[in-house]
N, C-alpha and C positions, 0 to 999 in steps of 0.2 A: 310979707305974709307971716302971720303969727305961727309959732310952732303949734301943731295940732294938740299936743298934750298940754301945753300952756293954756291953750284956749279952753280946754276942759276944766282946768283948775280955776280959770277966771269966770267960768260959767257963761260962755258965749252961747247963743242960741244953738240948739242941738243940730239944726240943719246946716249951720256953718261948720260945726265940728265934723259932721258927716262928710261934707264936701272936702274939707281939709285932709281927712284921713283916707277916704276912698279915692280922692283925686290923685294920690300918690301912685296909684296903680293903673291909671287909665290906658297907658301906652302898651301894656302887656296883655297877653291872652288870659282869659278867665276860664274857670271850670265850675261845674255845678256841685262839686264836693264841698261840704261845709269846711270853713277855715280850720276849726279845731281838729278835724280829722285829717285834712290834707297836710297840715303842719306836723302832726304826729307821725305820719307815714313817710313824708317826703322832704322834710326840712332838717337835715343834720344840724346839730348844735354848733354855733361858732365857738372858736377856741380863745381862751384867755391866755395871756402871756405873763410869766413871772420872770422879771429880769433881776439877776443877782450880781451886783457890782462887788468886786474884790480886788486885792493887789497880791500878785504872786500866786503860787499854788494854794488851792483850798486845802485846809487841814482835813484829815480823814473824816472826822465827826461832822464837819460842815458839809463836806461833799455828800455824805450819807443823807443829810437832810435834803439837799438839792435833788439827789437821785430819787427821792420819793415821787418827783414829778416827771421822771423819765418814762419812755415808752415801756420799758421793762420793769419799772418801779411800781409802787403802790397805786398811784393815780392812774397809770396806764392799765394796770390789771383790772381796775374797776371801771375803766372806760370813762374817766372824767375828762371833760373838754377843757383841759388846761395843760400847758407845757412850760418848761423852764429854759432860760437862756442865761449863760454866765458871761460876764464881761470883765476881763482882767484889765484894770486901769493902767497897769504897767506895760501892757502889750499894745497891739494895734486895735484901736477902737473905731468901729464903724461910725459914719456920720450921724445916723439915726440914734444910736446909743450914746454918742457923744453929746448930742443935744439933750437927751433925756438926763444924762448925768449933770449937765450944766444946771438943769432945773432942780436937781436933787441935792447937789453937793453941799449947799449951805446948811441943810438940815440933817445931812447924813453924818452924824457925829461918831458913828461906829460902823466899821466894815466887818463882815459883808453886809451890804445894804440891799434890801429887797423891795422891788417896785412891782405891784400887781396892776396889769393893764387890761382894759376892756378889749374885746375882739376888735380888730382893725375895721371890720365891717360896720361897727356902730358909729365910727367917727367921733367917739367920746375922747377928748384930749386929756382929761383929768384922770389920774390913776384911781383905781378902787381903793388902794391902800399903799402906804410906803412906810418902811421901818426896818429895824435890824432883822437879819435872818432868824426865823423862829419857827420851829417845827409845829408848835401849837397853832400858829396862824395858818400855816399851810394846810394842816388837817381840817381846820375850821373852814378854810376856803373851799376845799374839795367836796366836803359833804357835811351834812347836819341832819338832826332828827326831822326838822320841818321839811327839808327837801326829800328825805326818804318817804315821808308821808305823802307829799305831793305826787311823787312818782308812782307810789302805790295806788293812789286814787285814779290817776290818769290811765295807768295800765289796766286798772280795774274797770275802765269804761266811762269814766267821768269826762265831760266835755271840757271843763275848766275848774280850777280851784281858786277861789277868791281869797287871797291872803290879806288878812286885816292886820296891818302893822300898827300896834297900839302906840299911843302917844305917851302913856303913863298917867293920863288924867282919866280915871275910871269912869267918870260921868260921861265924858266925851266918847270914850271907847265903847261903852255899853250902848250909847245912843246910836253910834255908827253901826254897830253890830245889829241892833234891833231893826234899823232901817234897811240894812243890806239883806238881812234874812227875810224881811217882809217882801221886799222886791223880788228876791230870788224865788220865793214860794209862788209869787204871782207869775213870774216868767215861766216857771215849770208848767203852769196851766195854759199860758197864752202863746208861748213861742212854738212855732211849727217848723220843721225842716222841709226844705223844698225837695222836689223830685230829682233824683240823680240821672243825668243824661246818659243813655246807654253807650254813647260814644266815649264818654269819660271812663266808663267801666271797661270798655274795650281797650282804651289807652293804658289801663292799669293804674289810674289815678286813685283807686280805692281798693282795698283788700277786703275780703269777706262780703257777706250779703248786705246790700244797702238797707234792707228792711231791719237789720239789726241796729242801725244807728239810732241813737236817742239823745235827747238833751238832758243832761244831768249835771248840776252844779253843787258845790259844797263850799263851806267856809273854814278857813284855818286861821286861828288867832295866834299871833307871834308877838312876844314882848321885846321891845328894844333893849331891855336890860338883861335878857337871857344870854349868858356868856357862850352857850353852845351855838347861838345863832348870830354871834357878833359879825362874822364875815357876810352872812346872808343879808343882814341889815345894811352893811356897807355896800354890797352889790346893788341892792334895791335903791338906796338913797342916791347913788351915783348915776342912775339911768337917765335922769333929767337934771339939767344944770342948777335948778333952784329948789330941789326937794329938801335939802338940808336947812333951808330957811323957814320951813314950816314946822311948828310944834303942834301938830294936829294928827289925828288918826289918818291913816292912808290905806287905800285898798288897791291891790295889784291883782288883776285877773291873770292867772298862770295857766298856760295851755301848751299844746304840742309837746316838745321835748324840754320843757322847762323855760318857756318863753314868757316874759312879763309883757303884757300888752301896753299898758300905760298906767300912770298913777291917778287915782281919784283922791283928792285931798280935802279934809275938813268939810266945808259946805259944798265942795264939789262932789261929795258922796250924796247923790240925790237920785230921785226916780229917773230923771232924764239920762244922766250919765251912766248909771247902772244899766239901763235899758239899751243905751247906745252901744256900750261895750259888749253886752250879750248879743246884740244884733250883729255886730262885726264878727264875733266868734262863731256864731251859728249860721250866718248867711253864707252864700256861695263864695268860694275863693275868687275874688275879683282879679287877683293877680297871682299867677303861679310862681313868680320870681320872688324868692324870699326877701331879698334886699330892698324891694319896693313896697314891703308891707311894714306897718308899725310894729314895734316891739323890740325887746332886748333879751337875748338868751342869758340865763343864769348858769353858773357852774353846777352841773349835775353829774353824779357818779352812777350812771345807768347804762347798761348795754341794751340800748333801745331796740336795735334790730333783732337781736336774739329774743328779747322779751316779747316783742310783737309777733314774731314768728311762732313762738310757743302759744301765745294767746289765740291766734287765728287757727292754728292746727287743732287746738283743743275744741274750738267752736265748730270746726269742720267735722271732727270726730263725733261731736255731740249730735250734729245734724244727721250724720250718717246713721247713728243709732236710732234716731227718731224715724228716719225714712224706713229702716228695716223693720221697725215696729209698727209701721203704718201711720205714724203720727206726724211725719214730716210735712205732709200737705196741710195739715191743720195748723202747724206752727207757722208755715209760710203764709197761709191764708189770712191770719189775724196778727200781722206784725204790730199794728198800733196797739191792739189789746195786750199783746205780750210785753211790749215796751212799757206800757203804762203800769203793768203789774210789777215790773222790775224797778220802777222808780221809787227811790227812798226819799224821805224828807231831807231838807237841807242838812248836810253833815257839818257838825261843828266840833273842832278839836282845839284844845289849848295845849301848846307845847310848853312843857316844864323841864328845866334843866336838872337831870338826875344822873346822867352818865355820858361819857364821850361817844361820839359817832364812831361806828365800826365799819370796816370794809366788808363788801359783799363778795360775790363770786368773781374769780379771776378771769380776765379776758384781755385782748389786745386793745390798743388805743383806737377810739372811734374815728371814722373818717371826718375830714373837715368839709366845710360847705363848698369851697372851690369857686364861685362866680366872682354819853349823849344824853345828849339829852334824850330821854325816853318820851314817847308820846304820852301825854297825860290823860286825865279823865275825860270821858265823853260827857258833854254837858246836857244830858237828858234828851238828846234828839237822836233818833235812830238813823243809821245810815248803813248801806251795804258796801263793804269793802271787797267783796268777792270779785 
């Protein structure tokens, strides 16, 4: 059986792709909550592992760099889904790390040597990146302007952000953007959310009023040459085994807590594949078990639980004010009209490298799953980031 995302790049009939993707989840229970919302509320991000090989005691300056990824360090305080493991090659080395070192030792010309690994849940055997211990790489791994913007949009109510990873060929990139925008504009008009089963509401599968749900997409363009997004590019290109072979624009729908659905590449960016990705994201969650759904979590520095609680609390307070003023019934009676009035045109932002990414609010490390650049100019298309 072909890998579902490879099928998309090869342009197999969309019905085949659908069966490949949705067939992954047939054995598990489904729910009526849209995938994008269920993922945001109930799928904690998988954790990346950074292995640091060294000999003897780490010097203070190098230990300080490694400690950035500790629970009490910078990454932990901003709740990034990444942690570090040190391995003293002069001491006792576990079988797992011993095998990893065997794969790395020929290219590891200088210690300490750092290997960034995808979450074990992904089953991706190839590292994200490997090289000498470098604070700049760690900071680029943990956060970047594009990921800040993605989190801002999703927490602001967007269903997904379609990240357009540019190839460097302006003609191709602009054509991909134009096609993507046209299709998303059309999807905003044609896609409809299904009814939420009252039993799913009773089970706590969704927070807030179901009537407040809406479909809202935007586009974010990212250059492969942007130094502030170097590690984001590495993360994306490693999510599938053959992506580095393509010198083409790529589109990654990002949803939930920073989960990349799959890549649309070159001619694979077309009406059918865009529509299919949108259908998966906005359709009912066919499987509530995260590991049986397509997608790969990116490293995101966001305290998702706290941010979502604040968002829902604010919405509840707003509804209470409306009810006290006698407008609550009107607001509830016309959810479709209200949602339509809140929809913005497709948002487009180009990320330009102008300054380093900075840390946000302090917090403890987020729970695991258990089963800068400054944002640049708006390109003339309005969007609501509230």
